[in-house]
N, CA and C atoms as an extended XYZ file, in Angstrom:
300
Properties=species:S:1:pos:R:3:atomname:S:1:resname:S:1:resid:I:1 pbc="F F F"
N       -23.693      111.567      153.296 N   MET     1
C       -22.377      111.620      153.775 CA  MET     1
C       -21.479      112.035      152.606 C   MET     1
N       -20.849      113.180      152.740 N   ASN     2
C       -20.036      113.803      151.569 CA  ASN     2
C       -18.604      113.904      151.853 C   ASN     2
N       -17.820      112.761      152.098 N   ALA     3
C       -16.406      112.509      152.344 CA  ALA     3
C       -15.965      113.190      150.865 C   ALA     3
N       -14.885      113.975      151.243 N   SER     4
C       -14.061      114.406      150.063 CA  SER     4
C       -13.039      113.115      149.581 C   SER     4
N       -12.508      113.176      148.577 N   PRO     5
C       -11.633      112.240      147.851 CA  PRO     5
C       -10.535      112.229      148.661 C   PRO     5
N        -9.978      113.335      149.010 N   SER     6
C        -8.667      113.860      149.845 CA  SER     6
C        -8.451      113.341      151.202 C   SER     6
N        -9.706      113.161      151.678 N   ALA     7
C       -10.290      112.471      153.011 CA  ALA     7
C        -9.827      111.089      153.196 C   ALA     7
N        -9.663      110.331      152.092 N   ALA     8
C        -9.252      108.925      152.122 CA  ALA     8
C        -7.815      108.708      152.505 C   ALA     8
N        -7.466      107.892      153.325 N   PRO     9
C        -6.187      107.424      153.600 CA  PRO     9
C        -5.385      106.904      152.430 C   PRO     9
N        -4.167      107.482      152.093 N   HIS    10
C        -3.386      107.201      151.202 CA  HIS    10
C        -2.708      105.678      151.316 C   HIS    10
N        -3.176      104.963      150.258 N   ARG    11
C        -2.270      103.490      150.415 CA  ARG    11
C        -1.601      103.434      149.062 C   ARG    11
N        -0.540      102.737      149.153 N   GLN    12
C         0.286      102.612      148.199 CA  GLN    12
C         0.652      100.978      148.105 C   GLN    12
N         0.386      100.617      146.650 N   LEU    13
C         0.946       99.284      146.589 CA  LEU    13
C         2.272       98.825      146.470 C   LEU    13
N         2.808       97.742      146.614 N   PRO    14
C         4.310       97.423      146.835 CA  PRO    14
C         4.958       97.520      145.550 C   PRO    14
N         6.138       97.998      145.412 N   ALA    15
C         6.783       98.211      144.333 CA  ALA    15
C         6.802       97.206      143.294 C   ALA    15
N         6.768       95.691      143.693 N   VAL    16
C         6.863       94.814      142.809 CA  VAL    16
C         5.431       94.526      142.276 C   VAL    16
N         4.473       95.047      142.640 N   THR    17
C         3.106       95.065      142.031 CA  THR    17
C         3.021       95.435      140.579 C   THR    17
N         2.571       94.296      139.801 N   ARG    18
C         2.441       94.519      138.357 CA  ARG    18
C         0.671       94.104      138.114 C   ARG    18
N         0.384       94.649      137.139 N   PRO    19
C        -1.032       94.161      136.484 CA  PRO    19
C        -0.879       92.743      135.870 C   PRO    19
N        -2.069       92.098      135.757 N   GLY    20
C        -1.965       90.651      135.169 CA  GLY    20
C        -2.403       91.121      133.744 C   GLY    20
N        -2.344       90.028      132.939 N   ALA    21
C        -2.897       90.033      131.736 CA  ALA    21
C        -4.381       89.951      131.553 C   ALA    21
N        -5.094       90.738      130.784 N   VAL    22
C        -6.786       90.636      130.721 CA  VAL    22
C        -7.049       89.450      129.825 C   VAL    22
N        -7.956       88.633      130.357 N   ARG    23
C        -8.537       87.277      129.835 CA  ARG    23
C        -9.773       87.527      129.052 C   ARG    23
N        -9.759       87.653      127.569 N   LEU    24
C       -11.033       87.821      127.241 CA  LEU    24
C       -11.376       86.581      126.128 C   LEU    24
N       -12.786       86.183      126.029 N   GLN    25
C       -13.244       85.325      125.040 CA  GLN    25
C       -13.682       85.965      123.851 C   GLN    25
N       -13.294       85.463      122.877 N   VAL    26
C       -13.862       86.067      121.443 CA  VAL    26
C       -14.310       85.168      120.536 C   VAL    26
N       -15.320       85.456      119.649 N   ALA    27
C       -15.803       84.589      118.629 CA  ALA    27
C       -14.845       84.211      117.424 C   ALA    27
N       -14.323       85.507      117.323 N   ALA    28
C       -13.387       85.245      115.982 CA  ALA    28
C       -12.172       85.876      116.284 C   ALA    28
N       -11.061       84.730      116.205 N   LEU    29
C        -9.718       85.143      116.739 CA  LEU    29
C        -8.893       85.977      115.931 C   LEU    29
N        -9.256       85.647      114.479 N   GLY    30
C        -8.475       86.601      113.461 CA  GLY    30
C        -8.926       88.194      113.555 C   GLY    30
N       -10.283       88.348      113.848 N   ARG    31
C       -10.798       89.604      113.755 CA  ARG    31
C       -10.192       90.315      114.857 C   ARG    31
N       -10.101       89.492      116.085 N   SER    32
C        -9.785       90.171      117.373 CA  SER    32
C        -8.104       90.546      117.294 C   SER    32
N        -7.501       89.489      116.759 N   LEU    33
C        -6.092       89.638      116.435 CA  LEU    33
C        -5.828       90.784      115.595 C   LEU    33
N        -6.493       91.143      114.559 N   ALA    34
C        -6.370       92.374      113.636 CA  ALA    34
C        -6.462       93.606      114.477 C   ALA    34
N        -7.346       93.761      115.219 N   PHE    35
C        -7.588       94.945      115.997 CA  PHE    35
C        -6.754       94.989      117.195 C   PHE    35
N        -6.209       94.103      117.998 N   TYR    36
C        -5.123       94.160      118.928 CA  TYR    36
C        -3.621       94.562      118.293 C   TYR    36
N        -3.654       93.872      117.257 N   GLU    37
C        -2.340       93.993      116.652 CA  GLU    37
C        -2.218       95.495      115.804 C   GLU    37
N        -3.061       95.693      114.823 N   GLY    38
C        -3.287       96.630      113.769 CA  GLY    38
C        -3.560       97.972      114.616 C   GLY    38
N        -4.560       97.824      115.539 N   VAL    39
C        -4.967       99.175      116.083 CA  VAL    39
C        -4.261       99.633      117.320 C   VAL    39
N        -4.197       98.540      118.243 N   LEU    40
C        -3.537       98.957      119.427 CA  LEU    40
C        -2.008       98.838      119.656 C   LEU    40
N        -1.430       97.789      118.486 N   GLY    41
C         0.009       97.821      118.370 CA  GLY    41
C         0.470       96.742      119.191 C   GLY    41
N        -0.236       95.879      119.722 N   LEU    42
C         0.436       94.673      120.511 CA  LEU    42
C         0.859       93.840      119.867 C   LEU    42
N         1.824       92.979      120.148 N   GLY    43
C         2.253       91.783      119.511 CA  GLY    43
C         2.055       90.388      120.095 C   GLY    43
N         1.902       89.372      119.112 N   VAL    44
C         1.948       87.904      119.780 CA  VAL    44
C         2.861       87.322      120.480 C   VAL    44
N         2.956       87.090      121.676 N   LEU    45
C         3.912       86.639      122.414 CA  LEU    45
C         3.636       84.897      122.470 C   LEU    45
N         2.924       84.555      122.327 N   ASP    46
C         2.702       83.046      122.681 CA  ASP    46
C         1.291       82.728      121.951 C   ASP    46
N         1.247       81.504      121.358 N   ARG    47
C        -0.099       80.982      120.600 CA  ARG    47
C        -0.033       79.698      120.823 C   ARG    47
N        -1.124       79.131      121.653 N   LYS    48
C        -1.513       77.657      121.992 CA  LYS    48
C        -2.873       77.428      121.498 C   LYS    48
N        -3.152       76.837      120.468 N   GLY    49
C        -4.399       76.310      119.977 CA  GLY    49
C        -5.351       77.553      119.969 C   GLY    49
N        -6.450       77.553      120.612 N   PRO    50
C        -7.189       78.858      120.462 CA  PRO    50
C        -7.069       79.894      121.188 C   PRO    50
N        -5.916       79.786      121.973 N   ALA    51
C        -5.465       80.962      122.830 CA  ALA    51
C        -4.262       81.985      122.432 C   ALA    51
N        -4.452       82.960      122.451 N   VAL    52
C        -3.159       83.913      121.827 CA  VAL    52
C        -3.034       84.980      123.155 C   VAL    52
N        -1.405       84.926      123.436 N   VAL    53
C        -1.227       85.824      124.463 CA  VAL    53
C        -0.467       87.191      123.632 C   VAL    53
N        -0.885       88.040      123.590 N   LEU    54
C        -0.801       89.460      123.342 CA  LEU    54
C         0.029       90.482      124.343 C   LEU    54
N         1.134       91.370      124.065 N   GLY    55
C         1.742       92.150      124.883 CA  GLY    55
C         2.527       93.180      124.228 C   GLY    55
N         3.356       93.690      124.948 N   ALA    56
C         4.169       94.785      124.619 CA  ALA    56
C         5.661       94.679      125.471 C   ALA    56
N         6.831       94.875      124.942 N   GLY    57
C         8.052       94.834      125.616 CA  GLY    57
C         8.007       93.580      126.632 C   GLY    57
N         7.758       92.200      125.962 N   GLY    58
C         7.741       91.410      126.557 CA  GLY    58
C         6.746       91.121      127.711 C   GLY    58
N         5.948       92.055      128.153 N   ALA    59
C         4.764       91.794      129.106 CA  ALA    59
C         3.609       91.230      128.268 C   ALA    59
N         2.901       90.549      129.125 N   ALA    60
C         1.888       89.934      128.723 CA  ALA    60
C         0.762       90.925      129.154 C   ALA    60
N        -0.125       91.272      128.334 N   LEU    61
C        -1.158       92.462      128.505 CA  LEU    61
C        -2.708       91.626      128.223 C   LEU    61
N        -2.890       90.904      127.347 N   VAL    62
C        -3.995       90.665      126.680 CA  VAL    62
C        -4.050       89.008      126.450 C   VAL    62
N        -5.008       88.075      126.801 N   VAL    63
C        -4.903       86.930      126.337 CA  VAL    63
C        -6.280       86.350      125.718 C   VAL    63
N        -6.230       86.179      124.491 N   LEU    64
C        -7.494       86.007      123.729 CA  LEU    64
C        -7.786       84.665      123.767 C   LEU    64
N        -9.055       84.196      124.040 N   ASN    65
C        -9.276       82.746      123.841 CA  ASN    65
C       -10.657       82.692      122.977 C   ASN    65
N       -10.354       81.784      122.044 N   GLU    66
C       -11.417       81.912      120.721 CA  GLU    66
C       -12.437       81.031      121.130 C   GLU    66
N       -13.417       81.352      121.262 N   ARG    67
C       -14.808       80.519      121.738 CA  ARG    67
C       -16.120       80.763      120.781 C   ARG    67
N       -16.031       80.242      119.496 N   PRO    68
C       -17.072       80.252      118.601 CA  PRO    68
C       -18.303       80.380      118.955 C   PRO    68
N       -19.134       81.494      118.846 N   GLY    69
C       -20.677       81.675      119.231 CA  GLY    69
C       -20.636       82.401      120.488 C   GLY    69
N       -19.482       82.885      121.078 N   VAL    70
C       -19.886       83.752      122.293 CA  VAL    70
C       -20.104       85.160      121.853 C   VAL    70
N       -20.845       85.829      122.734 N   ARG    71
C       -21.443       87.236      122.338 CA  ARG    71
C       -20.773       88.172      122.879 C   ARG    71
N       -20.756       89.356      122.202 N   PRO    72
C       -19.976       90.515      123.040 CA  PRO    72
C       -20.617       91.154      124.264 C   PRO    72
N       -19.838       91.687      125.005 N   VAL    73
C       -20.344       92.145      126.392 CA  VAL    73
C       -21.115       93.556      125.868 C   VAL    73
N       -22.178       93.805      126.225 N   ASP    74
C       -22.682       95.027      125.709 CA  ASP    74
C       -22.144       96.376      126.292 C   ASP    74
N       -21.152       96.323      127.215 N   SER    75
C       -20.713       97.566      127.723 CA  SER    75
C       -19.368       97.461      128.622 C   SER    75
N       -18.409       98.598      128.554 N   VAL    76
C       -17.186       98.303      129.290 CA  VAL    76
C       -17.785       98.312      130.710 C   VAL    76
N       -18.893       98.748      131.256 N   THR    77
C       -19.173       98.988      132.579 CA  THR    77
C       -19.425       97.673      133.002 C   THR    77
N       -19.833       96.581      132.281 N   ARG    78
C       -20.106       95.142      132.840 CA  ARG    78
C       -18.866       94.548      132.766 C   ARG    78
N       -17.859       94.801      132.108 N   LEU    79
C       -16.628       94.228      132.161 CA  LEU    79
C       -15.818       94.812      133.705 C   LEU    79
N       -16.109       96.044      133.942 N   THR    80
C       -15.475       96.982      135.165 CA  THR    80
C       -16.099       96.046      136.400 C   THR    80
N       -17.338       95.887      136.270 N   ARG    81
C       -18.033       95.297      137.522 CA  ARG    81
C       -17.709       94.327      137.657 C   ARG    81
N       -17.559       93.246      136.683 N   LEU    82
C       -17.123       91.746      136.896 CA  LEU    82
C       -15.588       91.728      137.204 C   LEU    82
N       -14.698       92.616      136.941 N   GLY    83
C       -13.397       92.723      137.397 CA  GLY    83
C       -13.476       92.986      139.033 C   GLY    83
N       -13.997       94.200      139.298 N   LEU    84
C       -14.188       94.561      140.646 CA  LEU    84
C       -14.899       93.380      141.716 C   LEU    84
N       -15.962       92.774      141.221 N   ARG    85
C       -16.485       91.773      141.707 CA  ARG    85
C       -15.885       90.578      141.922 C   ARG    85
N       -14.541       90.039      140.957 N   ASN    86
C       -13.686       89.120      141.216 CA  ASN    86
C       -12.885       89.460      142.246 C   ASN    86
N       -12.337       90.864      142.403 N   ARG    87
C       -11.312       91.431      143.131 CA  ARG    87
C       -12.031       91.171      144.566 C   ARG    87
N       -12.999       91.674      144.845 N   ILE    88
C       -13.831       91.664      146.021 CA  ILE    88
C       -13.796       90.181      146.659 C   ILE    88
N       -14.238       89.371      145.795 N   ARG    89
C       -14.382       87.726      146.151 CA  ARG    89
C       -12.895       87.126      146.476 C   ARG    89
N       -12.062       87.443      145.715 N   ARG    90
C       -10.415       86.860      146.123 CA  ARG    90
C       -10.037       87.784      147.299 C   ARG    90
N       -10.521       88.942      147.774 N   THR    91
C        -9.888       89.587      148.939 CA  THR    91
C       -10.656       89.143      150.003 C   THR    91
N       -11.814       88.802      150.035 N   ALA    92
C       -12.653       88.168      150.922 CA  ALA    92
C       -12.233       86.677      151.345 C   ALA    92
N       -11.782       85.976      150.186 N   VAL    93
C       -11.327       84.654      150.398 CA  VAL    93
C        -9.698       84.815      151.380 C   VAL    93
N        -9.210       85.756      151.059 N   LYS    94
C        -7.796       85.993      151.526 CA  LYS    94
C        -8.017       86.262      152.838 C   LYS    94
N        -9.045       87.284      153.327 N   ARG    95
C        -9.129       87.483      154.616 CA  ARG    95
C        -9.667       86.391      155.592 C   ARG    95
N       -10.453       85.696      154.930 N   LYS    96
C       -11.033       84.448      155.526 CA  LYS    96
C       -10.074       83.628      155.743 C   LYS    96
N        -9.204       83.055      155.078 N   ARG    97
C        -7.970       81.931      155.119 CA  ARG    97
C        -7.039       82.623      156.191 C   ARG    97
N        -6.941       83.970      156.279 N   ARG    98
C        -5.904       84.672      157.342 CA  ARG    98
C        -6.336       84.399      158.657 C   ARG    98
N        -7.666       84.390      158.823 N   ARG    99
C        -8.526       84.081      160.267 CA  ARG    99
C        -8.304       82.747      160.784 C   ARG    99
N        -8.315       81.824      159.799 N   VAL   100
C        -8.309       80.391      160.019 CA  VAL   100
C        -7.082       80.009      160.903 C   VAL   100
């Protein structure tokens, strides 16, 4: 089946839709902060215990949770799959609730 991308119906999100912050577990909070602040230019918006909220323009973009010993994800692909899998689950739950 070779459907072209232009054949898909166009769907538009509501104007109020905004992305949420990405939540990451990191083994070394100091090292991760250096990267997100120094390389990406994000600023600390909030800090509570082992968690730091980073963002830009007042918008939270990344939440880093320190968890010593946590191992790095081996690829961006795994993060993408996990995000899509969670989104699919949430959508299925919402649909199920609407039917009840």
